[in-house]
C-alpha positions, 0 to 999 in steps of 0.5 A: 368069758369062753374059758375060765381055766385060768385065773389071770391077775393084772394090776399096777406094780405093788398091788400084790399080784405075786403074793396073792397068786402064791396064796391063791395057788395054795388055796385052790391047789392050782399051779402058779406061774409068774410071767416076769419070772418065766421071762427071766427063766426063758430069756436068761437075763434079768428084767432090768438087763432086758430093759437096758439092752432091748428097751421097754419095747423089746421087753414087751415083745418078750412078755407077749410071747411068754404070756401066750405060752402060759395062757395056752397051758393045757391045764388050769393055772393062776397067772400073775402078770407084770404091771405093764402086760395090759398095755398091748391090746393083743395081751388084753384079748388073750387074757380075756379069751383065756380065763377070769381076769382079776385086777388088783388095785391099791392106793398110790400111797400103799403102792409107793410104800410097797415098791419104794425099796425095790431096785429091780423095777426099771420103770421106777428109776429116779423119784419113786413117788413121782414115777408111780403117780405118773405111771398110774395116770398114764395107765389109769384105764389100762386095767378096765377090761378085767372081769373084777377089781379088788382093792388090796390096800386094806385087805388081808391076802386071805380076804383077797384069795377068798374073793377071787376063789368065789369069783372063779367058782361063779365063773365056772358055774356060769359056764357049766350052766350055759353048756347044759 
């Protein structure tokens, strides 16, 4: 990891990226930027509208553009990505070059309970449980490039934040020792 100024949270939808990013931001006193929120702000359309009008490929193009902008911010930050941001190799390479990549994971049952009432997720139209299982199978190895994986199924947000903060401090320490 050449640069550890960013903490980048990846993971399947419903694993807690946004919630953890907010708590981590508070704990570390770093800005928190949510890729999906930035897409909506910059594009002016909701994510479901982008999917309807431009399709998933169109959304992924916008997502990559926004991710590049956020990863090039000249200061440390916490960046919560959308669940599918890892699908493009270009995005994975950018993330690895920009900081500490943490995958948040959870069991399918936990994810289903967390996302089942969220109508703002275009990829979950229809039978939510079936869609979650299918997408999880399709993306099974998509998050494997992360420096660390944390299962959020049975942990409190404060435990998760503590684990990530430790990993980040170790990454900074390692980088400083290599530069000496």
